[in-house]
C-alpha positions as CSV (number, residue, x, y, z in Angstrom):
1,M,90.1,108.0,153.8
2,L,89.4,111.6,152.8
3,T,87.7,112.9,149.8
4,F,85.9,115.5,148.5
5,G,83.8,116.0,145.3
6,E,80.8,116.4,143.4
7,T,77.7,113.8,143.6
8,M,75.2,114.1,141.8
9,G,71.2,112.9,141.3
10,V,71.1,110.1,138.5
11,V,67.8,109.9,136.7
12,A,68.8,106.1,134.8
13,A,66.1,104.9,132.1
14,D,64.9,101.2,132.8
15,T,64.7,99.9,129.4
16,I,67.2,100.0,126.4
17,G,66.3,102.1,123.6
18,R,66.2,105.9,122.9
19,L,65.4,108.1,125.9
20,Q,62.4,109.5,124.2
21,H,61.0,106.1,124.2
22,A,61.9,105.5,128.0
23,R,58.5,105.2,130.2
24,G,59.9,104.2,133.5
25,F,62.7,106.1,135.3
26,S,64.8,104.8,138.6
27,F,66.7,108.4,140.8
28,G,69.9,107.4,142.5
29,I,72.8,109.5,143.2
30,G,76.1,108.8,141.6
31,G,79.4,110.7,141.7
32,A,82.8,108.9,141.5
33,E,84.3,110.0,144.9
34,S,81.7,109.7,146.9
35,N,81.0,106.5,145.3
36,V,84.7,105.6,146.7
37,A,83.8,106.7,150.0
38,I,80.7,104.0,150.3
39,G,82.8,101.4,148.9
40,V,85.4,101.8,151.7
41,A,82.7,101.9,154.2
42,R,81.4,99.2,152.9
43,L,84.7,96.9,152.9
44,G,84.7,98.5,156.7
45,G,87.2,101.3,156.5
46,S,86.7,105.0,157.8
47,A,85.9,107.6,155.5
48,T,84.8,111.1,154.8
49,W,83.0,112.6,152.3
50,L,82.9,116.6,151.8
51,A,81.0,118.2,149.3
52,R,78.7,121.7,148.4
53,V,75.4,120.3,147.2
54,G,71.9,122.5,146.6
55,A,68.8,123.2,149.4
56,D,67.0,120.9,147.2
57,A,65.2,117.5,147.3
58,T,68.2,115.6,145.8
59,G,70.9,117.6,148.0
60,D,68.7,115.7,150.8
61,L,68.9,112.5,149.6
62,I,72.8,112.9,148.8
63,E,72.9,113.5,152.8
64,H,70.5,111.1,153.8
65,R,72.4,108.1,151.2
66,L,76.0,109.1,152.4
67,R,75.1,108.7,156.2
68,A,73.4,106.3,156.2
69,E,76.1,104.2,154.5
70,G,78.0,104.5,157.1
71,V,80.0,107.5,155.2
72,N,81.0,111.0,157.5
73,A,79.3,113.3,155.3
74,I,80.3,117.6,155.4
75,V,77.6,118.8,153.6
76,M,77.5,122.6,153.0
77,R,74.7,123.5,151.3
78,D,74.5,126.0,148.2
79,P,72.5,128.3,146.8
80,S,72.7,126.5,143.5
81,F,71.3,123.5,142.4
82,T,72.6,119.6,142.6
83,G,73.6,118.5,139.2
84,L,71.8,115.5,137.6
85,L,73.1,112.7,135.1
86,V,70.8,111.3,132.8
87,K,71.7,108.1,131.7
88,H,70.1,105.7,129.2
89,R,71.1,102.4,127.6
90,R,70.7,103.3,123.6
91,T,71.9,99.5,122.7
92,G,72.7,96.6,125.5
93,S,76.2,97.7,125.2
94,L,76.0,101.2,125.0
95,L,75.4,103.3,127.7
96,H,74.9,106.9,127.4
97,V,75.4,109.4,129.7
98,D,74.9,113.3,129.8
99,Y,75.6,115.7,132.5
100,H,73.2,118.8,133.6
101,R,76.2,120.5,136.3
102,A,77.5,123.7,135.3
103,G,77.0,126.5,137.7
104,S,75.8,123.6,140.0
105,A,76.4,123.6,144.1
106,G,79.2,121.2,143.2
107,S,81.0,123.2,141.0
108,R,81.7,126.2,143.5
109,L,83.8,124.4,145.5
110,T,86.7,126.8,146.9
111,P,89.9,125.8,149.1
112,A,88.2,127.9,151.9
113,D,85.5,124.8,151.9
114,I,88.6,121.9,152.8
115,P,89.1,122.4,156.2
116,A,93.1,122.0,156.8
117,S,92.9,119.8,160.0
118,T,90.7,117.6,158.5
119,V,93.1,116.8,155.3
120,R,96.0,116.5,157.8
121,E,93.9,113.9,160.5
122,A,93.2,112.0,157.1
123,G,95.3,108.4,156.4
124,I,94.8,108.7,152.7
125,L,93.5,112.0,151.2
126,H,91.7,110.6,147.5
127,V,91.2,113.3,144.6
128,T,90.3,112.7,141.1
129,G,90.7,114.4,138.1
130,I,86.6,115.1,137.9
131,T,87.0,117.9,140.3
132,P,89.5,120.0,138.5
133,A,87.5,119.9,135.6
134,L,84.2,121.6,137.0
135,S,85.6,125.3,137.8
136,T,88.2,127.3,138.5
137,S,87.2,127.1,142.4
138,A,87.5,123.2,142.5
139,R,90.9,122.8,140.7
140,A,92.2,125.2,143.6
141,A,90.5,123.1,146.0
142,V,92.2,119.9,144.4
143,F,95.2,121.7,144.7
144,H,95.0,123.0,147.9
145,A,94.1,120.2,149.6
146,V,96.8,118.1,147.8
147,E,99.7,120.1,149.0
148,T,98.0,120.2,152.5
149,A,98.7,116.3,152.3
150,R,102.1,116.9,151.2
151,A,103.1,119.4,153.7
152,A,101.4,117.0,156.5
153,G,103.1,113.7,155.5
154,V,99.4,111.9,154.2
155,A,99.5,109.7,151.4
156,V,97.6,111.6,148.1
157,S,95.5,108.9,146.3
158,L,94.2,110.1,142.6
159,D,92.1,108.8,140.5
160,L,92.8,110.4,136.9
161,N,89.0,109.9,135.8
162,Y,88.8,111.7,132.3
163,R,85.9,112.4,131.4
164,A,85.6,113.9,127.6
165,K,82.3,115.8,128.2
166,L,84.2,118.2,131.4
167,W,86.8,119.1,129.4
168,S,89.0,118.8,126.1
169,R,91.7,116.6,126.2
170,F,94.2,119.5,125.6
171,D,92.9,121.3,128.3
172,A,93.0,118.3,131.0
173,A,96.1,117.2,130.4
174,P,98.8,119.1,132.1
175,V,96.3,120.0,135.3
176,L,96.2,115.9,135.2
177,R,100.2,115.8,134.9
178,D,100.5,118.0,137.2
179,L,97.7,116.1,139.9
180,A,99.9,112.4,139.4
181,S,103.7,114.1,140.0
182,R,102.1,115.2,143.8
183,A,100.4,111.6,143.8
184,D,101.9,108.8,146.0
185,I,98.8,106.5,144.3
186,V,97.3,106.9,141.3
187,F,95.1,104.8,139.5
188,A,94.1,105.1,135.5
189,G,92.8,103.1,132.5
190,P,95.1,102.6,129.6
191,D,93.2,106.4,127.8
192,E,93.6,108.3,130.6
193,A,97.1,107.2,130.9
194,A,97.7,108.3,127.5
195,L,96.8,111.7,128.5
196,V,99.5,112.1,130.7
197,V,103.0,109.6,129.6
198,D,103.6,108.1,126.3
199,G,105.2,105.6,127.3
200,P,104.3,102.1,128.8
201,P,101.4,103.4,131.7
202,V,103.0,102.2,134.8
203,E,106.2,102.9,133.9
204,E,105.4,106.0,132.9
205,L,103.2,107.2,135.4
206,A,105.5,105.7,138.1
207,A,108.4,107.9,136.9
208,L,106.4,111.2,137.8
209,G,106.5,110.7,141.3
210,A,104.2,108.0,142.4
211,S,105.0,104.7,144.4
212,E,101.7,102.9,143.8
213,V,101.2,102.8,140.2
214,V,97.9,101.1,139.2
215,V,96.3,100.7,135.2
216,K,92.9,99.5,135.5
217,D,92.1,98.0,132.3
218,G,88.2,96.7,132.3
219,A,88.2,92.8,131.0
220,R,91.7,92.6,130.8
221,G,92.4,92.8,134.8
222,C,94.7,95.5,136.0
223,S,98.6,96.1,136.0
224,A,100.7,98.1,139.0
225,L,103.8,98.8,139.7
226,I,104.0,99.0,144.0
227,D,107.5,99.7,145.8
228,G,109.3,98.5,142.5
229,V,107.4,95.4,142.4
230,Q,105.3,94.4,139.4
231,H,102.0,93.0,139.6
232,R,99.6,91.8,136.7
233,L,95.6,90.5,137.8
234,P,93.3,89.5,135.8
235,A,89.9,90.0,135.9
236,L,87.2,88.0,137.3
237,P,84.7,86.6,135.0
238,V,81.1,88.7,135.7
239,S,77.8,89.4,133.5
240,V,78.3,92.5,133.4
241,V,74.9,94.4,134.4
242,D,75.7,97.8,134.5
243,P,79.4,98.8,133.8
244,V,79.3,102.3,135.8
245,G,81.0,102.6,139.2
246,A,83.8,99.8,138.0
247,G,86.5,101.8,138.3
248,D,85.5,103.4,141.8
249,G,84.8,99.9,143.0
250,F,87.7,99.0,142.2
251,V,89.7,102.1,144.0
252,A,87.4,101.7,147.4
253,G,88.6,98.1,147.3
254,Y,92.4,98.8,146.6
255,L,92.4,101.8,149.4
256,A,90.2,100.3,151.8
257,E,92.6,97.7,151.8
258,R,95.6,99.9,152.3
259,L,94.1,101.1,155.4
260,A,94.0,97.9,156.6
261,G,97.4,98.0,156.0
262,A,97.2,94.7,154.1
263,E,100.0,94.0,151.3
264,A,100.0,94.9,148.0
265,A,99.1,91.6,146.5
266,T,95.8,91.1,148.8
267,R,94.7,94.8,147.7
268,L,95.0,94.6,143.8
269,A,93.1,90.5,144.5
270,T,90.4,93.3,146.9
271,A,90.2,95.9,144.4
272,V,89.8,93.5,141.1
273,A,86.5,91.3,143.1
274,A,85.3,95.0,144.3
275,G,85.1,96.7,140.9
276,A,83.7,92.9,139.4
277,F,81.1,92.7,141.8
278,A,80.5,96.8,141.4
279,V,79.0,96.0,137.5
280,T,76.4,92.8,138.5
281,V,74.4,95.5,139.7
282,P,72.1,99.1,138.2
283,G,73.3,102.1,139.4
284,D,76.5,104.0,140.2
285,C,77.0,102.9,143.9
286,E,74.5,100.4,144.4
287,G,76.4,97.7,143.6
288,L,79.8,98.7,145.7
289,A,80.8,95.2,147.8
290,S,81.0,94.6,151.2
291,R,83.0,91.8,152.0
292,E,80.3,89.2,152.6
293,D,79.2,90.2,148.9
294,L,83.3,89.3,147.8
295,A,82.6,86.3,149.4
296,L,79.7,85.3,147.2
297,L,82.4,85.6,143.9
298,V,83.9,82.6,145.1
299,S,81.4,80.6,147.1
300,V,78.2,81.2,144.9
301,T,78.5,78.3,142.3
302,D,74.4,77.6,141.3
303,N,73.2,81.0,141.6
304,V,71.6,80.5,144.3
305,A,72.7,81.6,148.0
306,R,71.0,79.5,150.2
């Protein structure tokens, strides 16, 4: 799998409440595309992630973490800064996220940064609706990569991943619809799908041309239309510690199984399990599951693995 996009440093308050009252913070990394790459790698798949990062300590951390996870990281150093994400829990159930990424290294991605040969060699090209929101050049890079993949017969995967703090629904809708019409695999939440289509999300997204459409619906599980066959799976009951990264874990589970040649039912079952495991651990990518982790969801019954 090949993917690309901005990964940021993540500053997270350690306590619940207003940010100004926090006294402890953790520092990690996060980005939808790199999360998926890490998730695929942890599940035994081959993943390449490409991005611009700053020539700074946060850029160093991102490059080190991706490579330590077994991801083939193609990192370009940019004179601009590496973006930051600051998050805190205003209440036990409300997570608040602020971005500091305007003009960042990641937003300066261009079509020239995406090697055509790397795209053509991929089993799957995975893109998200986040990168087109970052800048005009980043948007052009996404469409360039997608068209290169289509011309080479490489499957294109798209997670709509709408971020309201990056662009308006009015601006996002036509771009995401255009991308969805060019993708072979489309992932979306119900609200994201409503940006692109008016009717039943699975069927309407499939009508745009994708042969595999999966609608992620959190605690309600998922529904899908894959090669003309309807599927629906319930969510797995878990204790939610941090909801960030659940969707990326889900996508990683699905794509890892698709790369392995698994049938649709197995792809979805692994996706649901990987998404569930991701929310049980704090952090954007820390909770992404390995094969051994997924086994814990069904094998550990007394909360102690001995």
